[in-house]
N, C-alpha and C positions, 0 to 999 in steps of 0.2 A: 511290355512297355516299349513304346516307340520313342526314339531319341534322334533328333536332327541337330546338325551343327552348321552354323553359318558364320562366314567371315565377312565383315563389312569394312569398306574403306571410307565410310561416311565421316566426314570432318575429322574427329580424332580417334575413333574406336572401331575395332572389329567386333561384330556382334555374333555370339554363338548362342543358339536357342535350344533349350532342352524341354521336350514336350512329354509330360507325364499326365497325371490326372488333372493338373493345372499347368498353364504355361508360365515359365519364368525366363526372363531375359538375362543373359550373362554377357559381360563386356571384357574386352582385352585391348590395350593400346596397340595401334597398328604397327608401330615400329618394333614390336616384340618378335615379329617374324623375320626371316631372312638373315642377311649377313651381319646385322648389328647385334642381335641378341640370341643367336643360335650357338653352335659349337665353334670354338676358336679354330683358326687354321693351323694351330700348333698342337699336336698331341702331347708334346712335352709340357706345354702350359696347361693343358686340360687336366693333367695329372697333378698339377701343383696349384690348385685353387684358382685357376684361370689367370695366373699372374703373367701377363704377356709382355709388358713394356720393359722389363729388366732382362729379358732373354734375347740372345743374339739371333740374327738370321732374317732372311727374306720372309719366312713364315710368320713373323711377328710384325712386319712393317706396316700392315694395314692399321694396326693399333698404335704403333710408334715408329714413324719412318726412320728414326735414327738408329734403330736396332740393326739395320742392314749394314751399318758402318762397323759393326763389331765382328763381321765375318773376315777371317784371315785369308781364306783361300782365294785364288784368282777367279775361279768359277765355282759356284755352288748351285745345286738344283735341289729344290724341296718339293716333295709330293705328299699331300696329306688327304686323308679321307675319314670322315666321321659319319656315323649313322645313329640317329636317336634323338628324340625330342618328346617332352611330355605333351605339349599342345599339338604339334604336328608329328604324329607318331612315326610316320615313315619318312621323315625329312632326312635328306642326305646333303653332305657338305664337302664337295670335292675342292681341292686347291692345288695349284701348280705355280711355282715361283722360281725365278732364275736371277742370280746376282753376278755382277762382273766387276772386279776391282781394276780400275783404270790406272791408279798409281797408289802410293802410300797414303794419300790423303782422301782420295775420291773413290766412291763406289756407287754403282747404279744397279737398278733391278727392275724387273717387271713381273707381275703376278696376276692371277685370276682366281677369285674366290666366289663360289656359288652356293646357293641354297636351292634344292630341288625338292618339291613336295612329292609325296608318293602318288603313283598313278591312280586316278579315280578316287582321290581323297574325298571324305565326306564333307569337307568344308566347301562352302559356296562362295564364289566371287560376286561381290556387289559393288558396282560402280554407278553411282547415281540410280537411275531407274533400271539398270541392267542387274539381274540377279539370277545366276545360273550355275550349275555344277559343270566344271570343266575337267578335261582329262589330265592336264598337267600344269602346274604353276612353278615359277622360278624367279629368283632374284640373283644378280651377279654384280661383282665389283671388279673392274679391270683397272689395275694400278701401275703407274710409273713412279719410281722412287729414286731419290739420290740422297746420299749422306756424305758429309765432308767433316774432316777433323780440323776444326778451326784453331785449336791449341792442343798440346799433348793431352790425350785421354778425354777430350771433349768432342763428341760427335753431334752435329746438328743435321736433321733430316727433313725433307719436304716431299710430299707425294701428291700426285693428282689422281683422283679416283673417279672413274666413269661408272655410274650405277645404271643398270638396265633391269627393268622388271617386266616379266611376262606373266600376267595373271589371267589371260585368256589364251587358249591353245595357239602357240606359234605366233602370238601377236604382242608387240611391245606396247605395254600400257603406261609405261613411264620410263624416262631416262633423265639422268641428272649428273652434274659434274661438281665434285667438291674437292677442296684442298685439305690436307692435314699436315701438321708440323710436330716435330718431336726433338728431344735432346736426351743424351746419355753422357754421364760423366763418371769416370772411374778414379779412385784415389787409393793408393796403398796406405795401409794402417798397420799398427802394431798394438792393438788393443789388449790382446792376451799375451802376457809375457811368459813364453815357454819355448824351450828349444824344440819341442815336439810339434809345434804349430808353425806352419810356414804359409807363404803366399796369401797373407791376409789382405783383403781388399773390400772396400765398400763402393757400391754403385748407386748413383742417383739418376732417376729418369722421370721425364714428364712428356705428355703429349696432348695435343688439342685436335680432335677429329671434327671435321666440318669447320675449318678455320674462318670462313667468311660468314658463318652463323646463319646460313639459310635454313629456315625451319619449316617451310611449307612446299610441297611438291604437288604437281598436278597428276592425277591418275585419269587417263582417258581411254575410252573404247567406243569407236564409231562416234555417235553424237552424244554419248554419255560422258559426264565430267564430274569429278569430285576431288577433294584434297585430303592429304593425310600428312602425318608428322614426319619430319626428318630430324633425327636427334643430333644434339651437339654434346660431345663428351670431353670433359677435362679429366685426365688421369695422371696420378702421381705415384711413384713407386721407389722403393729402395731395396737393396739386397746386400748381404754380407757373405763373403767367400773366404774359405781357409782350407788348408790341407793338413792331414795327419798321417803318420806312418801306418802302413798296412801291409803285412807280409804273411801269407799263408803257407809259404814254403813249397808245397807240392806243385805250384804253378811256375816255378822259376824256369825261364827259358824253354817252355814247352808249348809248341804249336801256337795256338791262338794267343797265349799270354807272353810270347817271346818279346822281350824288350819293353814290356809294360812297366810303368813306374810303380814302386811299392808304396803307394799312397792311396788315401781315400779323400777325394775333394768334396767338401761339404758346402752347401749354400742355403741361405734362408732368405725368402723373398716376401715382401709386403707391398700390397697395391691398393690404392684408393681410387675409385671412379665415381664421377658425379655427372649427372645430366644437367646441363646449364639451362638457366631460365632464359626464355626468349621474350623480347619486347612485343607488345601488341602490334606495333608498327610493322614488324618483320613477318608476321604471320600468326598462325594458330599458336596459342600458348600451350606448350607441351606439359606433360605431367611431371614437372621438374622436381616436385617434392618427393617423388619416388625415384627409383632407379639408382640411388646411391648404393655402391657396392664396395665390399672389402674382401680381398683375397689374401690368403697366407699360404705359402708353399715352401717345401723343403726338398732338397735333392742330395743324393750321395752317389758319386761316381767312384766305384771301386776299381783301382788300377787303370783308370781312364778307359775302361772297357764295358763295365756293367753298371747300370744305374737303377736306383730305386727312388720313387717319388711319393709324396703325399701332400695333402693340403686341405684347406677349408675355405668355403666361399659363402658369402651372405649378401644378397641383393634385396633392398627394400622394394616392395611392390604394393600396389593398392589391394585392399582386401575388404570384405564385408559389403555392406550396402553402399551404393553410390550416394553422394551427398544430395543429388537432386531427386533421389527416390525412384529413378527410372529403371533400376535393375540392380544386379549383384555382380561384383568383380569375380571373375573366374580364378584369379590369381591369389597367391599369398607370397610371402617372402621366398625367393629362390635361394635355397641353402642346402648345405650338406658337405660331407667329406669327399675328397677325391684321392685317387692313387693311380700310379702307373709304373711302368718299367721300360727299360731300353738297353741297347747294346751298341757299341761301336765295332764295326767290322773292318779290320785292316786289309781290305781286299787287294790293294796294290802290292803289299808285301806277300800275302798268301798266294798270289798268282804270279809272283816273280815279275811284276810290272806289266803283265798282260792286260790287266784292267787299270786304266789310268786314274782311278778314283778310289777313295775309301768311302765307307757308308756308315750312317747312324740310323738305327731303326728303333722307333718308340711305339709303345702300345698303351692303350687304356681299355680295359674290359671290366666295366663296373656298372653299378646301378646309377640311373640318371639322378641328377640333382632334383629335389622336389620343388615344385613351383605352384602346386594346386592349393586352393583354399579348402577349408573343411566345412564350409557353410552350405554345401549342396552335395547331392549324390552324383558321383562321377559316372558318366556313361562308360560302358565296357571298353569302348574304343580307346579310352585314356588309361585303362588299367591293365590291359592284356599284354602290353609290351613296355617294359620299364628298364631296358638294357641299353647301355651306351657302348658302342665299339668305335675306337679311333686308332688309326695307324698313321705314322709319319715316317717317311724315308728321306734322308738327306744324303745326297751324293756330293762329296767334296773332292774336286779334281786336284790331282797332284801335279805340281809344277816341277818337272824334271830338270829345268835349266839351273 
C-alpha cells in the first residue's frame, strides 16, 4: 500500500492525501503547523496541561507578554527544546530567551522560538502552482517584550513578534509582524483557614495574541502566491498557590538540601484559549468554531528543589467529513493527560560562588497528546513515533551586590 502526504497552503487548508485502493483527500488547517499549535516553549507548561499564561518567565512571554514581569532575577536565560508531533513527526521546537530587569517596575526581554520540520519530510510544500518536496521547512518567531508593574502586583506586558517562514529550502516564503498584549495580577488570600497552610495566593491572567487582528498572510515563492490563516487567540487563566509543611528529616542541612525550606509549594492552574472570529473585511474567515482549548495543571515543589507536575488538555478540532463534501478532516480533538518533573540546582552555593547563577531544569518524557481522527487508516509515518521529549533549562543569575 502506497501512501503519500501533501501539505497545502491553498486559501485555508493544508491537504494531505492518502492513496490506497481509492484516493481520499484529508485536510488540516494551515495554522496547525509551526509556532502556534506545536509544542510550547516552556517544558514546565507542557507537563501542566499546556497552561502557559499563569507561569512566570521569558519562556511563556510569547503566549502572555506580562509573564516576563514575574521574574525576580536581574538577568534570566531560558533554553528550551522539544521534539515530537503527531502530524509532523520529526518536528523540533528550539527556544532561547533572555530577560533583564531594569528596575523594580520594568523588565524587558528578547526571545526566538522556532519550529523545524524533519529533514526530507514526506510532506510536500504547495504554494499556488508550485508543488514539490523540499529538504527542510521551518517557521520562527523573534520577539521583543516588555512588562511594567502599573500598580502593586499588576503587570501589563506588550510584545512585538516577527514571524519568518521558510517553506522552500533556505528561502523566506513569508514574513509578518504582530503585536501581543497580556496582563497578570496576584492577590493574597486566606481561603483555607489553617495554621498549616501559608502563602495562599490567587493569580489572574489574560492575553491577546495578534493584537491588531490581522488574519491573512501572503505566502510567496518566485511567481507563485497564495494566502493562509494567521490565528488570533484570546486566552484567560487563573491559578491558586499555597504552601504546606514538609519535613522528611534525613535531608536536614545535607549537601543539595542545605538551607532548603521544609515546605511543599502547591499550585493549581486553569486556562481557557479561544480562536477569535475574523471579519470578512479583514481576510479569510478562520475556523473559529474550533480551536477552543481548556488546560488544567497541577504542580508540587518539594522543599523548593524538586517538582512533580501533571495536567489535562483538550482542544476542539474539526473532525469527520467536511461540510462541503470535498474530503475528510485528518484531525480530532487534541486531548490527553500530561506530566513532567524538574529540579532547582543551587549552583552558586554548591560552587562557593564560582558559578554566578542558579539553575532550574525541567523534563517531559511522555506520550504525545492525541490529535488524530478515527475515520481513516493512519499511515505508518504517523504511528511509528508517538513520543514527546522536552527539556527546559533556566539560568537565574545571582546579584551579589
